[in-house]
N, C-alpha and C positions, 0 to 999 in steps of 0.2 A: 409781459409779461414771461413767467417763467413756470419750463417743462422739464418733469423729472421724465426717465425711460431710463426700460435696464436696456445693457446690454452685453452681453457674451464674448468676450475675442479667444479667439485660441489660436496654437499655430505654432513651426515649432521655437523651440526656448531659444532667444540669443538674450546673449550679455544685453543687462541696459534697455530692452526690449518694453518693461510697465515703463521706467522712468521715462522712455520717450513718447508711451502711448500719452500717461499726465502731462507731458508741458503740451504735447500737439492737441490735447481737448482744452491746455489754459489757456492756450494762441488762440482758441478758435469760438474764444468769450465761455467755456461748458467750466464745470467743474464737478468733482469728485467727491461722492455722498458716504459712500460705502463702498467698498470694495475686497471681495473670496477672492485666493487663486490658489492653483494646483498643479503643481510637477511632476512631470511621471515620466518617464525614457527619451527625455529631452523630449518634452512634449510640456504644453503651460494650457491652463484656461483659465479663464478671469471672469466673473462675474462684476459689473460695475453700475450702482446708481450713477446717474448721472443730472445734472442740472444742466439747463440752458436757457438762455433768451428762447421762446415759443419762436424768436424769425429768425433764429441761426441756427436754429436742431438740422433743418436738410446740409446749411454749411457742412454743418459741425459732420456731421456722421460720411456726406462727399470727401472731407479731407479729410479723415482717416482714411477711409476706401483707399483713397489714391495714396497719400505717405506710407501705406504698407499693403502693401497688395498680395503677397504670399498671409495673411494672415486669413479669417470668415472673421465677420459679425457679423450678427444675429440682435435682434433690434425687438424689444415691449416697452411698451407703456407704462408705465403702475398705474397700479388703480388706487389709493388709500379709503384705509378700509378701515373705523370704528376706533376708533382708540381704547380698547379690552384693554385691562391691567393683566402684564404676562409677565412672566418670571421666566428664564432659562434656567435649565435643568439637565444635564451631561447625565450616560448610562455606559455601561463596557455590556453586550453582549457575548459571551460565546458559547459554544455546544457542537457538536455534533455536523456535522453540512451535510445537507440535501436539498433534492429538486423543489427547487417553490421557495423556499426560507424569508431570503429581502420581500417575498412580494408576501407569503403572510405578515409579516412582521410589519411593511407598509401601511398596507390592510388595518393590522390592530391599530396603529398610531391615525391612518382618518375617524375610523369608527370612532376612536376616543376627542374628535376634532385637535388630535394636536397635531401643528407646525413643526416642518424638519428643520433643521437650522442648517443642521451640519451635518451624515454622516459618512464613515472613511468604514468599508469594510478590507476583510484578507480572507484569504481562503488556505490555507496551509498544512502538511503534511505532521502530522508529528509523531514521536518514537516513538513506541509501547504500545500503539491501539490502532494504527496503520492504518486509517481514518483518516479523510478530509476535518479541518475542524475551521469554525465559521468562526470570524471575533467583527466584531460591530465597533466603533464607539460611534453616540448618536448626541446632538446635542439638539434638545428641544424645547420650540418656544410650548409654553401651558399656563397656562388662569390661573393668578397669581394666589387662590384657590387647594389649586390642587398637588397632591402628596406623589413626594419622588417615589414613596415604596409601594406605592397603589397599582400605578404604571408601569414597576418593572415587574409584580406582583402580576401581571397582565398577560407582558413576553413572555412571563417563565409559563406561563397555561398554557403554552401552543405548543411543548415538549417537557415534558420529565429529563433530558438533561443540558435544558436549557438554563441557566444561570446567565442573571440581571449584577450588577454592580453600583452601586448609588458611588458617583463621583465627586 
């Protein structure tokens, strides 16, 4: 019987480390169903959905940790939740930065029962206005009937200066 789990791996970004992780997973009888990777400032973090025979799960995790002692591993079992029809939308959110903005944005999405697939945020100073600007690219999992413009409007209601573009 196959078992699925998520593993989050992080550490120093060494050339070939992702390929080596994938090969070690295959040799131990597992396979990656999906993977998301980010690299930043010489470090990397990846989250992988892994499938492995239930009897080989402990061995696979042990093998990875022994083969890659400088990496950090966190594991979580997945729960399959209904087959609700969903689609993915992408939004770009831009505004003047302020304390609590990311939390307010997360609360709106939670209240709308929207899943965040990916969120890339940047804060930077913009010439001419001398204020910090917040910019976020969101990839959201929404119900098939959801309208992107309605979701954008809910986010724009946070503050007058927030602009949301549907990509």
